[in-house]
Backbone as numpy.savetxt, mean C-alpha at the origin, in Angstrom:
# Nx Ny Nz CAx CAy CAz Cx Cy Cz
16.98 -8.41 -6.62 16.24 -7.07 -6.61 16.79 -5.93 -6.60
16.41 -4.61 -7.22 17.42 -3.29 -7.50 16.77 -2.68 -5.60
18.06 -2.90 -4.59 18.04 -2.17 -3.47 18.00 -0.76 -3.99
18.16 -0.23 -4.63 17.69 1.27 -4.21 16.11 1.48 -4.70
15.48 0.71 -5.86 13.78 0.56 -5.71 12.97 0.28 -4.30
13.92 -0.77 -3.61 13.25 -1.33 -2.83 13.26 -0.28 -1.73
14.20 -0.02 -1.38 14.48 1.16 -0.44 13.25 1.92 -0.32
13.36 2.60 -1.90 12.31 4.00 -1.82 10.77 3.64 -2.27
10.60 2.69 -1.97 9.43 1.78 -1.85 9.48 2.13 -0.42
9.98 1.43 0.40 9.86 1.17 1.50 9.82 2.64 2.48
10.43 3.38 2.03 10.61 4.47 2.79 9.13 5.69 2.02
8.52 5.47 1.15 7.05 5.85 0.43 6.65 4.77 1.53
6.02 3.98 1.92 4.74 3.21 2.23 5.14 3.60 3.64
6.27 3.86 4.82 6.34 4.58 5.77 5.75 5.99 6.23
5.52 6.45 4.90 5.21 7.99 4.83 3.48 8.24 4.83
3.28 6.64 4.28 1.15 7.13 4.11 0.70 7.08 5.13
0.21 8.22 5.50 -0.86 8.52 6.59 -1.84 7.72 7.31
-1.39 7.90 8.60 -2.68 6.82 9.37 -4.00 6.96 8.10
-5.35 6.23 8.29 -6.21 5.75 7.64 -6.13 6.21 6.12
-4.86 6.60 5.73 -4.65 6.17 3.96 -4.59 5.07 3.54
-4.41 5.07 2.30 -3.93 3.99 1.09 -3.94 3.90 -0.24
-2.44 3.52 -0.31 -2.27 3.69 -1.54 -2.04 2.63 -2.57
-2.13 2.63 -3.87 -2.25 1.21 -4.78 -0.31 1.11 -5.16
-0.44 -0.09 -5.87 0.66 -0.81 -6.05 1.13 0.03 -7.12
-0.06 0.29 -7.94 0.20 0.58 -9.28 0.46 2.17 -9.24
-0.14 2.57 -8.08 -0.01 4.53 -7.97 1.99 4.63 -7.15
1.94 3.41 -6.25 3.52 3.82 -6.09 4.31 3.60 -7.18
4.27 2.75 -8.07 5.05 2.41 -9.07 5.28 3.86 -10.33
3.86 4.19 -10.12 3.88 5.51 -10.71 4.89 6.71 -10.53
4.27 6.80 -8.89 4.97 8.12 -8.67 6.37 7.88 -8.34
6.88 6.41 -8.17 8.45 6.30 -8.10 9.10 6.48 -9.54
8.40 6.28 -10.72 9.15 6.39 -11.91 9.91 5.96 -12.56
10.49 4.44 -11.65 11.96 4.16 -12.15 11.77 2.63 -12.88
10.63 2.68 -13.92 10.57 1.60 -14.53 9.99 0.36 -14.39
9.61 0.39 -13.36 8.78 -0.85 -12.45 7.25 -0.78 -12.25
6.76 -1.93 -12.39 5.37 -1.61 -12.31 4.94 -2.23 -11.04
3.27 -2.73 -10.80 3.14 -2.64 -10.03 3.06 -4.08 -9.06
3.75 -4.89 -10.06 3.78 -6.35 -9.51 5.00 -6.27 -9.19
6.10 -5.29 -9.35 7.60 -5.25 -8.68 7.33 -4.85 -6.98
6.26 -3.44 -7.46 6.20 -3.14 -5.86 5.47 -4.02 -5.34
4.39 -5.24 -5.73 4.17 -6.13 -4.75 5.02 -6.94 -4.44
6.51 -7.30 -5.66 7.01 -8.20 -4.62 7.98 -7.68 -3.51
8.34 -6.51 -3.97 8.81 -5.70 -2.72 8.39 -5.64 -1.25
6.75 -5.33 -1.66 5.94 -5.63 -0.47 6.27 -7.25 0.46
5.86 -7.95 -0.49 5.92 -9.07 -0.01 6.96 -10.06 0.70
8.16 -9.26 0.11 9.51 -9.63 0.36 9.72 -9.29 1.38
9.99 -7.95 1.71 10.48 -6.95 2.82 9.69 -5.94 3.43
8.32 -6.17 3.13 7.69 -5.00 3.42 6.65 -5.64 4.98
6.99 -6.37 5.71 6.61 -6.52 7.01 7.16 -5.68 7.90
8.12 -4.73 7.83 8.72 -3.71 9.31 7.66 -2.38 8.66
6.95 -2.42 7.36 6.53 -1.02 7.17 4.97 -1.49 7.07
4.15 -0.32 7.32 2.66 -0.66 7.12 1.84 -0.89 6.06
2.30 -2.38 5.94 2.04 -2.89 4.56 0.68 -3.29 4.14
-0.52 -3.27 5.43 -1.60 -2.90 5.33 -2.37 -1.67 4.21
-1.51 -0.57 4.41 -1.64 0.35 3.93 -1.51 0.47 2.39
-0.99 -0.52 1.33 -0.56 -0.76 0.13 -1.74 -1.66 -0.33
-2.52 -1.42 -1.17 -3.53 -1.83 -1.44 -3.62 -2.29 -3.26
-4.65 -3.09 -3.74 -4.66 -3.43 -4.87 -5.35 -2.42 -5.42
-5.58 -1.44 -6.71 -6.57 -0.93 -7.30 -7.27 -0.31 -6.76
-8.28 -1.94 -6.79 -9.68 -1.88 -6.29 -10.01 -1.78 -4.39
-9.07 -1.43 -3.69 -8.58 -1.72 -2.25 -8.93 -2.79 -1.73
-8.33 -3.91 -2.46 -8.57 -5.39 -1.83 -6.86 -5.85 -1.42
-7.45 -6.55 -1.08 -5.79 -7.08 -0.43 -5.91 -8.41 -0.67
-4.77 -9.71 -0.86 -4.39 -10.52 -0.74 -5.52 -11.11 0.12
-6.27 -11.98 -0.29 -6.82 -13.42 0.54 -6.49 -13.25 2.50
-5.15 -14.26 2.01 -4.74 -14.38 3.14 -4.11 -13.13 4.59
-4.05 -12.40 4.14 -3.62 -10.77 4.62 -5.21 -10.02 5.38
-6.35 -10.40 4.64 -7.31 -9.36 4.42 -7.56 -9.43 6.15
-7.80 -10.28 7.13 -8.27 -10.26 8.32 -7.20 -9.35 9.03
-6.30 -9.72 9.06 -4.89 -8.48 9.86 -5.24 -7.14 9.09
-5.51 -7.39 7.87 -5.46 -6.05 7.19 -6.55 -5.08 7.78
-7.53 -5.97 7.95 -8.99 -5.34 8.39 -9.16 -4.83 9.69
-8.33 -5.60 10.80 -7.92 -5.18 11.47 -7.40 -3.80 12.19
-6.10 -3.48 11.18 -5.69 -1.86 10.71 -6.65 -1.31 10.34
-7.28 -1.42 9.57 -7.84 -0.64 8.79 -9.18 0.08 9.94
-9.55 -0.73 10.73 -10.29 -0.54 11.78 -9.64 0.54 12.69
-8.18 0.27 13.00 -7.93 1.05 14.41 -7.61 2.33 13.69
-7.41 2.27 12.26 -7.06 3.52 11.97 -7.58 4.62 10.86
-9.14 3.97 11.39 -10.57 4.71 10.66 -10.42 4.30 9.23
-9.82 3.46 8.71 -9.55 3.71 6.90 -10.75 3.38 6.41
-11.29 4.51 5.30 -12.86 4.40 4.72 -12.79 2.84 4.22
-13.63 2.37 4.42 -13.94 0.54 4.27 -15.21 0.23 3.51
-15.12 0.03 2.36 -16.77 -0.42 1.77 -16.82 -1.78 1.34
-17.83 -2.16 1.81 -17.56 -3.73 1.63 -16.61 -4.90 1.58
-15.93 -4.44 2.60 -14.24 -5.43 3.24 -13.06 -4.91 2.57
-13.41 -3.83 1.38 -11.88 -3.24 0.91 -11.93 -2.01 1.27
-10.49 -1.09 1.34 -10.34 -0.12 1.30 -11.16 1.06 0.43
-11.79 2.18 0.66 -12.33 2.91 -0.43 -11.62 3.85 -0.80
-11.04 3.24 -1.60 -10.29 4.01 -2.59 -10.71 5.50 -2.97
-11.79 5.75 -3.35 -12.56 6.88 -3.58 -11.80 8.03 -2.27
-12.00 7.42 -1.23 -11.93 8.39 -0.02 -10.79 8.32 0.77
-10.16 6.98 0.41 -8.91 7.05 1.45 -7.26 7.06 0.60
-7.41 7.05 -0.56 -6.33 7.47 -1.40 -5.60 8.68 -1.10
-4.24 8.28 -0.95 -3.27 9.14 -0.43 -2.50 9.49 -1.75
-2.51 10.90 -1.77 -2.11 11.70 -3.23 -0.94 11.70 -2.95
0.14 11.80 -2.25 1.86 11.63 -1.77 1.69 13.08 -1.64
1.11 13.88 -1.42 1.41 15.72 -1.30 1.21 16.00 0.29
0.51 14.73 1.42 0.47 15.36 2.68 1.64 15.07 3.03
C-alpha cells in the first residue's frame, strides 16, 4: 500500500466531526491521489481500527454487514442522523470544511 496515502486517509478520518460521516468515494475524490473508493475501503479495513471508522460509510450510508451493529451503537452515541438503519447522508455528510 502507498504509505503516504494511508496516512492521509487516516488523518482525514480522524478529523470527521462527531455525528457526521463521509463516503469512501468522497474521501478518494477529496484526496485526489489517483485512488478510488475501493482503495480507501482497503485502507480502512487494514489500518482503520484506531480511527473513528464508523464515520466512513458507503455512498448510501450503509456499512459492511459485520460492522453494522457496532457502527449503529456509535451513530446513536454521536447523534448521527440515521434513516432505515443507515447514515442519512443528506443530513450527516461532512464537506471537509468544518
